[in-house]
Backbone and ligand atoms as CSV (ligand in chain L), in Angstrom:
chain,resi,resn,atom,element,x,y,z
A,1,MET,N,N,37.070,75.439,16.077
A,1,MET,CA,C,37.621,74.093,15.856
A,1,MET,C,C,36.526,73.026,15.902
A,2,LYS,N,N,35.692,73.081,16.953
A,2,LYS,CA,C,34.611,72.099,17.083
A,2,LYS,C,C,33.585,72.277,15.962
A,3,LEU,N,N,33.353,73.543,15.613
A,3,LEU,CA,C,32.381,73.832,14.560
A,3,LEU,C,C,32.868,73.250,13.230
A,4,HIS,N,N,34.149,73.444,12.960
A,4,HIS,CA,C,34.726,72.910,11.727
A,4,HIS,C,C,34.518,71.420,11.626
A,5,ARG,N,N,34.736,70.778,12.740
A,5,ARG,CA,C,34.611,69.326,12.785
A,5,ARG,C,C,33.168,68.908,12.489
A,6,ALA,N,N,32.222,69.646,13.108
A,6,ALA,CA,C,30.808,69.336,12.909
A,6,ALA,C,C,30.419,69.518,11.437
A,7,VAL,N,N,30.889,70.610,10.847
A,7,VAL,CA,C,30.567,70.877,9.441
A,7,VAL,C,C,31.170,69.779,8.559
A,8,PHE,N,N,32.384,69.388,8.899
A,8,PHE,CA,C,33.058,68.338,8.135
A,8,PHE,C,C,32.266,67.032,8.183
A,9,LEU,N,N,31.799,66.666,9.406
A,9,LEU,CA,C,31.021,65.438,9.558
A,9,LEU,C,C,29.711,65.522,8.775
A,10,LEU,N,N,29.103,66.718,8.799
A,10,LEU,CA,C,27.854,66.929,8.078
A,10,LEU,C,C,28.066,66.682,6.587
A,11,PHE,N,N,29.209,67.167,6.101
A,11,PHE,CA,C,29.536,66.963,4.686
A,11,PHE,C,C,29.624,65.476,4.358
A,12,ILE,N,N,30.297,64.754,5.226
A,12,ILE,CA,C,30.458,63.312,4.997
A,12,ILE,C,C,29.090,62.631,4.994
A,13,PHE,N,N,28.266,62.986,5.993
A,13,PHE,CA,C,26.958,62.373,6.145
A,13,PHE,C,C,26.092,62.630,4.902
A,14,THR,N,N,26.087,63.902,4.466
A,14,THR,CA,C,25.305,64.274,3.283
A,14,THR,C,C,25.810,63.498,2.065
A,15,GLY,N,N,27.116,63.393,1.982
A,15,GLY,CA,C,27.716,62.658,0.879
A,15,GLY,C,C,27.240,61.219,0.859
A,16,LEU,N,N,27.167,60.594,2.037
A,16,LEU,CA,C,26.723,59.199,2.135
A,16,LEU,C,C,25.280,59.066,1.682
A,17,LEU,N,N,24.439,60.018,2.090
A,17,LEU,CA,C,23.028,59.994,1.693
A,17,LEU,C,C,22.907,60.021,0.180
A,18,PHE,N,N,23.662,60.931,-0.442
A,18,PHE,CA,C,23.594,61.051,-1.895
A,18,PHE,C,C,24.089,59.778,-2.562
A,19,THR,N,N,25.141,59.202,-2.022
A,19,THR,CA,C,25.678,57.972,-2.588
A,19,THR,C,C,24.633,56.873,-2.537
A,20,GLY,N,N,23.916,56.769,-1.396
A,20,GLY,CA,C,22.883,55.747,-1.239
A,20,GLY,C,C,21.797,55.898,-2.284
A,21,ALA,N,N,21.340,57.123,-2.491
A,21,ALA,CA,C,20.276,57.384,-3.461
A,21,ALA,C,C,20.757,57.051,-4.866
A,22,ALA,N,N,21.989,57.442,-5.161
A,22,ALA,CA,C,22.543,57.191,-6.495
A,22,ALA,C,C,22.656,55.690,-6.750
A,23,LEU,N,N,23.018,54.954,-5.715
A,23,LEU,CA,C,23.174,53.507,-5.838
A,23,LEU,C,C,21.844,52.861,-6.192
A,24,ALA,N,N,20.769,53.254,-5.470
A,24,ALA,CA,C,19.447,52.687,-5.725
A,24,ALA,C,C,19.018,52.993,-7.156
A,25,GLN,N,N,19.262,54.226,-7.599
A,25,GLN,CA,C,18.901,54.632,-8.955
A,25,GLN,C,C,19.700,53.837,-9.977
A,26,ASP,N,N,20.968,53.676,-9.693
A,26,ASP,CA,C,21.863,52.952,-10.578
A,26,ASP,C,C,21.399,51.505,-10.740
A,27,LEU,N,N,21.023,50.864,-9.616
A,27,LEU,CA,C,20.547,49.480,-9.675
A,27,LEU,C,C,19.296,49.405,-10.523
A,28,GLY,N,N,18.401,50.423,-10.356
A,28,GLY,CA,C,17.157,50.448,-11.127
A,28,GLY,C,C,17.424,50.414,-12.625
A,29,GLN,N,N,18.498,51.072,-13.041
A,29,GLN,CA,C,18.832,51.117,-14.472
A,29,GLN,C,C,19.439,49.797,-14.947
A,30,LYS,N,N,19.841,48.969,-14.012
A,30,LYS,CA,C,20.434,47.682,-14.388
A,30,LYS,C,C,19.446,46.534,-14.251
A,31,ILE,N,N,18.205,46.904,-13.965
A,31,ILE,CA,C,17.119,45.932,-13.957
A,31,ILE,C,C,16.284,46.218,-15.197
A,32,LEU,N,N,16.385,45.339,-16.190
A,32,LEU,CA,C,15.732,45.604,-17.470
A,32,LEU,C,C,14.482,44.742,-17.602
A,33,VAL,N,N,13.352,45.405,-17.750
A,33,VAL,CA,C,12.089,44.677,-17.876
A,33,VAL,C,C,11.549,44.873,-19.286
A,34,SER,N,N,11.220,43.778,-19.938
A,34,SER,CA,C,10.703,43.873,-21.306
A,34,SER,C,C,9.485,42.965,-21.460
A,35,HIS,N,N,8.782,43.128,-22.579
A,35,HIS,CA,C,7.618,42.302,-22.932
A,35,HIS,C,C,6.586,42.211,-21.810
A,36,ALA,N,N,6.333,43.343,-21.152
A,36,ALA,CA,C,5.351,43.317,-20.063
A,36,ALA,C,C,3.933,43.396,-20.628
A,37,TRP,N,N,3.105,42.457,-20.229
A,37,TRP,CA,C,1.698,42.479,-20.669
A,37,TRP,C,C,0.785,41.883,-19.617
A,38,VAL,N,N,-0.459,42.280,-19.723
A,38,VAL,CA,C,-1.491,41.794,-18.808
A,38,VAL,C,C,-2.564,41.109,-19.634
A,39,ARG,N,N,-3.030,39.990,-19.152
A,39,ARG,CA,C,-4.041,39.232,-19.880
A,39,ARG,C,C,-5.398,39.955,-19.817
A,40,ALA,N,N,-5.942,40.257,-20.983
A,40,ALA,CA,C,-7.271,40.883,-21.055
A,40,ALA,C,C,-8.315,39.897,-20.554
A,41,MET,N,N,-9.282,40.403,-19.814
A,41,MET,CA,C,-10.317,39.542,-19.223
A,41,MET,C,C,-11.686,40.137,-19.502
A,42,PRO,N,N,-12.725,39.296,-19.532
A,42,PRO,CA,C,-14.069,39.860,-19.632
A,42,PRO,C,C,-14.350,40.754,-18.419
A,43,PRO,N,N,-15.182,41.790,-18.575
A,43,PRO,CA,C,-15.406,42.762,-17.497
A,43,PRO,C,C,-15.872,42.133,-16.185
A,44,SER,N,N,-16.538,40.976,-16.267
A,44,SER,CA,C,-17.070,40.346,-15.050
A,44,SER,C,C,-15.974,39.677,-14.220
A,45,THR,N,N,-14.789,39.465,-14.827
A,45,THR,CA,C,-13.705,38.770,-14.123
A,45,THR,C,C,-12.870,39.758,-13.324
A,46,LYS,N,N,-12.637,39.422,-12.078
A,46,LYS,CA,C,-11.974,40.367,-11.172
A,46,LYS,C,C,-10.457,40.162,-11.072
A,47,ASN,N,N,-9.979,39.016,-11.539
A,47,ASN,CA,C,-8.546,38.716,-11.424
A,47,ASN,C,C,-7.932,38.480,-12.797
A,48,THR,N,N,-6.643,38.766,-12.901
A,48,THR,CA,C,-5.934,38.452,-14.136
A,48,THR,C,C,-4.469,38.195,-13.794
A,49,ALA,N,N,-3.636,38.052,-14.811
A,49,ALA,CA,C,-2.219,37.794,-14.561
A,49,ALA,C,C,-1.378,38.687,-15.449
A,50,ALA,N,N,-0.186,39.035,-14.953
A,50,ALA,CA,C,0.739,39.864,-15.722
A,50,ALA,C,C,2.024,39.077,-15.963
A,51,TYR,N,N,2.628,39.312,-17.127
A,51,TYR,CA,C,3.819,38.578,-17.543
A,51,TYR,C,C,4.876,39.558,-18.049
A,52,MET,N,N,6.114,39.152,-17.958
A,52,MET,CA,C,7.213,40.023,-18.427
A,52,MET,C,C,8.527,39.258,-18.334
A,53,THR,N,N,9.561,39.837,-18.906
A,53,THR,CA,C,10.907,39.289,-18.750
A,53,THR,C,C,11.724,40.281,-17.918
A,54,ILE,N,N,12.347,39.788,-16.848
A,54,ILE,CA,C,13.159,40.647,-15.982
A,54,ILE,C,C,14.617,40.224,-16.118
A,55,GLU,N,N,15.439,41.167,-16.553
A,55,GLU,CA,C,16.853,40.878,-16.772
A,55,GLU,C,C,17.666,41.543,-15.669
A,56,ASN,N,N,18.580,40.792,-15.084
A,56,ASN,CA,C,19.368,41.279,-13.953
A,56,ASN,C,C,20.799,41.596,-14.352
A,57,GLN,N,N,21.101,42.887,-14.466
A,57,GLN,CA,C,22.479,43.306,-14.782
A,57,GLN,C,C,23.085,44.066,-13.610
A,58,THR,N,N,22.581,43.779,-12.396
A,58,THR,CA,C,23.051,44.525,-11.217
A,58,THR,C,C,24.384,44.006,-10.693
A,59,GLY,N,N,24.779,42.804,-11.111
A,59,GLY,CA,C,26.029,42.229,-10.614
A,59,GLY,C,C,25.832,41.387,-9.368
A,60,GLY,N,N,24.633,41.372,-8.808
A,60,GLY,CA,C,24.327,40.522,-7.660
A,60,GLY,C,C,22.978,39.862,-7.864
A,61,GLU,N,N,22.630,38.961,-6.969
A,61,GLU,CA,C,21.315,38.320,-7.093
A,61,GLU,C,C,20.223,39.371,-6.916
A,62,LEU,N,N,19.195,39.260,-7.716
A,62,LEU,CA,C,18.078,40.196,-7.654
A,62,LEU,C,C,16.884,39.466,-7.045
A,63,VAL,N,N,16.283,40.104,-6.043
A,63,VAL,CA,C,15.159,39.458,-5.360
A,63,VAL,C,C,13.919,40.345,-5.481
A,64,LEU,N,N,12.943,39.864,-6.227
A,64,LEU,CA,C,11.666,40.584,-6.330
A,64,LEU,C,C,10.826,40.221,-5.109
A,65,GLN,N,N,10.489,41.239,-4.326
A,65,GLN,CA,C,9.785,40.979,-3.069
A,65,GLN,C,C,8.281,41.176,-3.178
A,66,SER,N,N,7.880,42.122,-4.004
A,66,SER,CA,C,6.447,42.385,-4.138
A,66,SER,C,C,6.211,43.233,-5.373
A,67,ALA,N,N,4.960,43.379,-5.710
A,67,ALA,CA,C,4.574,44.243,-6.824
A,67,ALA,C,C,3.230,44.862,-6.489
A,68,ASN,N,N,2.961,45.994,-7.096
A,68,ASN,CA,C,1.650,46.615,-6.903
A,68,ASN,C,C,1.256,47.415,-8.133
A,69,THR,N,N,-0.029,47.671,-8.248
A,69,THR,CA,C,-0.541,48.456,-9.368
A,69,THR,C,C,-1.735,49.262,-8.907
A,70,ALA,N,N,-1.907,50.425,-9.533
A,70,ALA,CA,C,-3.070,51.258,-9.226
A,70,ALA,C,C,-4.340,50.622,-9.780
A,71,ALA,N,N,-4.178,49.623,-10.661
A,71,ALA,CA,C,-5.337,49.039,-11.344
A,71,ALA,C,C,-6.008,47.915,-10.553
A,72,ALA,N,N,-5.369,47.500,-9.455
A,72,ALA,CA,C,-5.938,46.384,-8.686
A,72,ALA,C,C,-5.600,46.524,-7.208
A,73,ARG,N,N,-6.380,45.836,-6.387
A,73,ARG,CA,C,-6.188,45.962,-4.948
A,73,ARG,C,C,-4.907,45.239,-4.501
A,74,VAL,N,N,-4.644,44.079,-5.103
A,74,VAL,CA,C,-3.515,43.257,-4.659
A,74,VAL,C,C,-2.772,42.685,-5.865
A,75,VAL,N,N,-1.444,42.594,-5.747
A,75,VAL,CA,C,-0.658,41.827,-6.720
A,75,VAL,C,C,0.160,40.799,-5.941
A,76,GLU,N,N,0.058,39.541,-6.344
A,76,GLU,CA,C,0.828,38.482,-5.683
A,76,GLU,C,C,1.828,37.877,-6.663
A,77,LEU,N,N,2.923,37.334,-6.114
A,77,LEU,CA,C,3.904,36.613,-6.928
A,77,LEU,C,C,3.479,35.144,-6.952
A,78,HIS,N,N,3.321,34.583,-8.148
A,78,HIS,CA,C,2.835,33.205,-8.272
A,78,HIS,C,C,3.735,32.360,-9.153
A,79,LYS,N,N,3.654,31.055,-8.928
A,79,LYS,CA,C,4.257,30.112,-9.876
A,79,LYS,C,C,3.287,28.964,-10.090
A,80,MET,N,N,3.469,28.253,-11.195
A,80,MET,CA,C,2.661,27.072,-11.456
A,80,MET,C,C,3.430,25.871,-10.945
A,81,GLU,N,N,2.681,24.942,-10.370
A,81,GLU,CA,C,3.325,23.772,-9.775
A,81,GLU,C,C,2.504,22.535,-10.109
A,82,GLN,N,N,3.207,21.468,-10.422
A,82,GLN,CA,C,2.549,20.196,-10.712
A,82,GLN,C,C,1.973,19.627,-9.414
A,83,ALA,N,N,0.674,19.334,-9.420
A,83,ALA,CA,C,0.046,18.686,-8.262
A,83,ALA,C,C,-0.692,17.462,-8.773
A,84,GLY,N,N,-0.027,16.288,-8.708
A,84,GLY,CA,C,-0.586,15.081,-9.316
A,84,GLY,C,C,-0.581,15.253,-10.822
A,85,ASN,N,N,-1.784,15.183,-11.414
A,85,ASN,CA,C,-1.883,15.298,-12.868
A,85,ASN,C,C,-2.150,16.710,-13.340
A,86,ILE,N,N,-2.423,17.601,-12.406
A,86,ILE,CA,C,-2.798,18.949,-12.839
A,86,ILE,C,C,-1.782,19.990,-12.363
A,87,MET,N,N,-1.749,21.098,-13.097
A,87,MET,CA,C,-0.910,22.230,-12.712
A,87,MET,C,C,-1.754,23.171,-11.847
A,88,LYS,N,N,-1.211,23.513,-10.704
A,88,LYS,CA,C,-1.908,24.470,-9.845
A,88,LYS,C,C,-0.999,25.659,-9.605
A,89,MET,N,N,-1.611,26.839,-9.415
A,89,MET,CA,C,-0.751,27.968,-9.120
A,89,MET,C,C,-0.617,28.160,-7.617
A,90,LYS,N,N,0.532,28.697,-7.241
A,90,LYS,CA,C,0.872,28.784,-5.832
A,90,LYS,C,C,1.557,30.129,-5.587
A,91,GLN,N,N,1.225,30.767,-4.491
A,91,GLN,CA,C,1.884,32.036,-4.151
A,91,GLN,C,C,3.294,31.761,-3.621
A,92,VAL,N,N,4.250,32.598,-4.016
A,92,VAL,CA,C,5.611,32.485,-3.492
A,92,VAL,C,C,5.995,33.821,-2.829
A,93,ASP,N,N,6.944,33.769,-1.901
A,93,ASP,CA,C,7.352,34.979,-1.167
A,93,ASP,C,C,8.194,35.910,-2.033
A,94,THR,N,N,9.078,35.315,-2.825
A,94,THR,CA,C,9.994,36.116,-3.644
A,94,THR,C,C,10.224,35.419,-4.988
A,95,LEU,N,N,10.680,36.191,-5.954
A,95,LEU,CA,C,11.190,35.617,-7.206
A,95,LEU,C,C,12.644,36.052,-7.303
A,96,ARG,N,N,13.541,35.084,-7.482
A,96,ARG,CA,C,14.975,35.369,-7.475
A,96,ARG,C,C,15.560,35.251,-8.868
A,97,ILE,N,N,16.380,36.236,-9.208
A,97,ILE,CA,C,17.014,36.241,-10.524
A,97,ILE,C,C,18.517,36.320,-10.294
A,98,PRO,N,N,19.274,35.317,-10.735
A,98,PRO,CA,C,20.716,35.308,-10.490
A,98,PRO,C,C,21.423,36.443,-11.227
A,99,ALA,N,N,22.603,36.820,-10.739
A,99,ALA,CA,C,23.401,37.867,-11.377
A,99,ALA,C,C,23.637,37.498,-12.840
A,100,GLY,N,N,23.370,38.426,-13.725
A,100,GLY,CA,C,23.592,38.198,-15.152
A,100,GLY,C,C,22.516,37.362,-15.819
A,101,GLY,N,N,21.535,36.934,-15.037
A,101,GLY,CA,C,20.501,36.069,-15.599
A,101,GLY,C,C,19.201,36.809,-15.832
A,102,HIS,N,N,18.198,36.069,-16.260
A,102,HIS,CA,C,16.882,36.680,-16.428
A,102,HIS,C,C,15.801,35.688,-16.033
A,103,LEU,N,N,14.648,36.230,-15.747
A,103,LEU,CA,C,13.503,35.409,-15.368
A,103,LEU,C,C,12.356,35.753,-16.301
A,104,VAL,N,N,11.770,34.717,-16.894
A,104,VAL,CA,C,10.636,34.936,-17.796
A,104,VAL,C,C,9.349,34.603,-17.057
A,105,LEU,N,N,8.492,35.583,-16.937
A,105,LEU,CA,C,7.159,35.354,-16.402
A,105,LEU,C,C,6.248,35.159,-17.606
A,106,GLU,N,N,5.622,33.998,-17.702
A,106,GLU,CA,C,4.818,33.692,-18.880
A,106,GLU,C,C,3.702,32.727,-18.490
A,107,PRO,N,N,2.691,32.595,-19.361
A,107,PRO,CA,C,1.594,31.670,-19.061
A,107,PRO,C,C,2.125,30.263,-18.742
A,108,HIS,N,N,1.500,29.592,-17.786
A,108,HIS,CA,C,1.871,28.256,-17.308
A,108,HIS,C,C,3.192,28.248,-16.549
A,109,SER,N,N,3.669,29.411,-16.121
A,109,SER,CA,C,4.930,29.486,-15.381
A,109,SER,C,C,4.804,30.570,-14.309
A,110,PHE,N,N,5.889,31.257,-14.054
A,110,PHE,CA,C,5.837,32.366,-13.088
A,110,PHE,C,C,4.945,33.479,-13.637
A,111,HIS,N,N,4.226,34.131,-12.731
A,111,HIS,CA,C,3.411,35.281,-13.149
A,111,HIS,C,C,3.110,36.170,-11.956
A,112,LEU,N,N,2.665,37.375,-12.259
A,112,LEU,CA,C,2.134,38.248,-11.216
A,112,LEU,C,C,0.626,38.095,-11.241
A,113,MET,N,N,0.069,37.696,-10.107
A,113,MET,CA,C,-1.388,37.539,-10.014
A,113,MET,C,C,-1.980,38.889,-9.639
A,114,VAL,N,N,-2.807,39.404,-10.513
A,114,VAL,CA,C,-3.420,40.719,-10.304
A,114,VAL,C,C,-4.835,40.481,-9.776
A,115,ILE,N,N,-5.055,40.835,-8.528
A,115,ILE,CA,C,-6.265,40.412,-7.820
A,115,ILE,C,C,-7.152,41.607,-7.473
A,116,ASP,N,N,-8.418,41.435,-7.751
A,116,ASP,CA,C,-9.422,42.444,-7.412
A,116,ASP,C,C,-9.212,43.737,-8.214
A,117,LEU,N,N,-9.416,43.611,-9.499
A,117,LEU,CA,C,-9.254,44.760,-10.412
A,117,LEU,C,C,-10.164,45.910,-10.011
A,118,LEU,N,N,-9.612,47.113,-10.074
A,118,LEU,CA,C,-10.362,48.305,-9.673
A,118,LEU,C,C,-10.921,49.045,-10.883
A,119,MET,N,N,-10.525,48.597,-12.078
A,119,MET,CA,C,-10.994,49.253,-13.303
A,119,MET,C,C,-11.048,48.216,-14.419
A,120,PRO,N,N,-11.899,48.468,-15.431
A,120,PRO,CA,C,-11.936,47.515,-16.541
A,120,PRO,C,C,-10.634,47.576,-17.330
A,121,LEU,N,N,-10.199,46.432,-17.843
A,121,LEU,CA,C,-8.978,46.388,-18.647
A,121,LEU,C,C,-9.347,46.529,-20.119
A,122,VAL,N,N,-8.890,47.601,-20.731
A,122,VAL,CA,C,-9.205,47.869,-22.136
A,122,VAL,C,C,-8.026,47.412,-22.983
A,123,GLU,N,N,-8.306,46.503,-23.906
A,123,GLU,CA,C,-7.236,45.974,-24.760
A,123,GLU,C,C,-6.493,47.088,-25.483
A,124,GLY,N,N,-5.178,46.986,-25.515
A,124,GLY,CA,C,-4.350,47.979,-26.206
A,124,GLY,C,C,-3.856,49.076,-25.277
A,125,GLU,N,N,-4.564,49.270,-24.159
A,125,GLU,CA,C,-4.084,50.247,-23.180
A,125,GLU,C,C,-3.058,49.582,-22.258
A,126,THR,N,N,-2.482,50.379,-21.369
A,126,THR,CA,C,-1.482,49.813,-20.459
A,126,THR,C,C,-1.870,50.107,-19.009
A,127,ILE,N,N,-1.352,49.292,-18.110
A,127,ILE,CA,C,-1.439,49.624,-16.687
A,127,ILE,C,C,-0.020,49.637,-16.116
A,128,PRO,N,N,0.262,50.574,-15.206
A,128,PRO,CA,C,1.586,50.613,-14.592
A,128,PRO,C,C,1.677,49.578,-13.474
A,129,ILE,N,N,2.757,48.824,-13.484
A,129,ILE,CA,C,3.007,47.863,-12.399
A,129,ILE,C,C,4.345,48.217,-11.771
A,130,VAL,N,N,4.362,48.350,-10.457
A,130,VAL,CA,C,5.591,48.683,-9.741
A,130,VAL,C,C,6.186,47.394,-9.174
A,131,LEU,N,N,7.449,47.144,-9.519
A,131,LEU,CA,C,8.163,45.978,-8.986
A,131,LEU,C,C,9.061,46.452,-7.852
A,132,ASN,N,N,8.943,45.828,-6.684
A,132,ASN,CA,C,9.724,46.237,-5.513
A,132,ASN,C,C,10.784,45.177,-5.213
A,133,PHE,N,N,12.044,45.563,-5.357
A,133,PHE,CA,C,13.146,44.628,-5.171
A,133,PHE,C,C,13.804,44.809,-3.804
A,134,ALA,N,N,14.400,43.753,-3.295
A,134,ALA,CA,C,15.161,43.823,-2.049
A,134,ALA,C,C,16.253,44.863,-2.215
A,135,GLY,N,N,16.498,45.658,-1.174
A,135,GLY,CA,C,17.510,46.702,-1.258
A,135,GLY,C,C,16.911,48.043,-1.612
A,136,GLY,N,N,15.605,48.070,-1.920
A,136,GLY,CA,C,14.924,49.349,-2.098
A,136,GLY,C,C,14.785,49.842,-3.522
A,137,SER,N,N,15.166,49.028,-4.510
A,137,SER,CA,C,14.967,49.447,-5.897
A,137,SER,C,C,13.526,49.200,-6.323
A,138,HIS,N,N,12.949,50.185,-6.983
A,138,HIS,CA,C,11.602,50.038,-7.523
A,138,HIS,C,C,11.665,50.288,-9.021
A,139,VAL,N,N,11.026,49.434,-9.776
A,139,VAL,CA,C,10.969,49.626,-11.219
A,139,VAL,C,C,9.502,49.626,-11.634
A,140,THR,N,N,9.105,50.657,-12.363
A,140,THR,CA,C,7.725,50.723,-12.853
A,140,THR,C,C,7.698,50.332,-14.323
A,141,VAL,N,N,6.826,49.398,-14.652
A,141,VAL,CA,C,6.690,48.990,-16.055
A,141,VAL,C,C,5.251,49.240,-16.508
A,142,ASN,N,N,5.084,49.577,-17.758
A,142,ASN,CA,C,3.748,49.725,-18.327
A,142,ASN,C,C,3.415,48.448,-19.076
A,143,ALA,N,N,2.474,47.699,-18.509
A,143,ALA,CA,C,2.112,46.414,-19.095
A,143,ALA,C,C,0.942,46.603,-20.051
A,144,VAL,N,N,1.125,46.100,-21.275
A,144,VAL,CA,C,0.093,46.230,-22.309
A,144,VAL,C,C,-1.012,45.209,-22.056
A,145,ILE,N,N,-2.239,45.655,-22.151
A,145,ILE,CA,C,-3.377,44.765,-21.952
A,145,ILE,C,C,-3.687,44.077,-23.283
A,146,ARG,N,N,-3.601,42.764,-23.299
A,146,ARG,CA,C,-3.879,42.047,-24.542
A,146,ARG,C,C,-4.256,40.602,-24.267
A,147,LYS,N,N,-4.779,39.952,-25.318
A,147,LYS,CA,C,-5.115,38.540,-25.202
A,147,LYS,C,C,-3.861,37.719,-25.454
A,148,PRO,N,N,-3.786,36.518,-24.845
A,148,PRO,CA,C,-2.597,35.686,-25.051
A,148,PRO,C,C,-2.443,35.316,-26.528
A,149,GLY,N,N,-1.206,35.225,-26.951
A,149,GLY,CA,C,-0.930,34.752,-28.312
A,149,GLY,C,C,-0.967,35.840,-29.372
A,150,GLU,N,N,-1.173,37.081,-28.953
A,150,GLU,CA,C,-1.185,38.193,-29.911
A,150,GLU,C,C,0.178,38.850,-29.975
A,151,GLY,N,N,0.817,38.786,-31.097
A,151,GLY,CA,C,2.125,39.449,-31.277
A,151,GLY,C,C,3.114,38.997,-30.232
A,152,SER,N,N,4.005,39.889,-29.817
A,152,SER,CA,C,4.965,39.499,-28.781
A,152,SER,C,C,5.316,40.647,-27.875
L,1,CU,CU,CU,-1.747,32.987,-10.129
């Protein structure tokens, strides 16, 4: 009798674990990232920026908490901000995307600051960038290395 109960509880517990994993995977499929690119830089430059459009179809607010890439030591979340007459970039803790909405990361606006490149960026190639969202969803995008204003 006691054994049956233990086995039954184990079944429930295992079921919950699987449900949790499925949920995270499901959310990942409802986070759509498009037009991901990284600004090509001369080899002597150690920092660059990455841009993309993130679409939120998860049904709740989406919070981007951090990002990372094998191509650089650090990735920071940045926005451009008016400071007097000039635009300055500023690090932010999170980027929030409302349910059903999207966020465009583009030059002179929100961007991922890619700091301390570990390899040269070759135009036309891609680097993988991992986006880490609140709740444990991770989305990996391949950002194309290119100069601004080339194609879309
Ligand atoms: Cu920046």
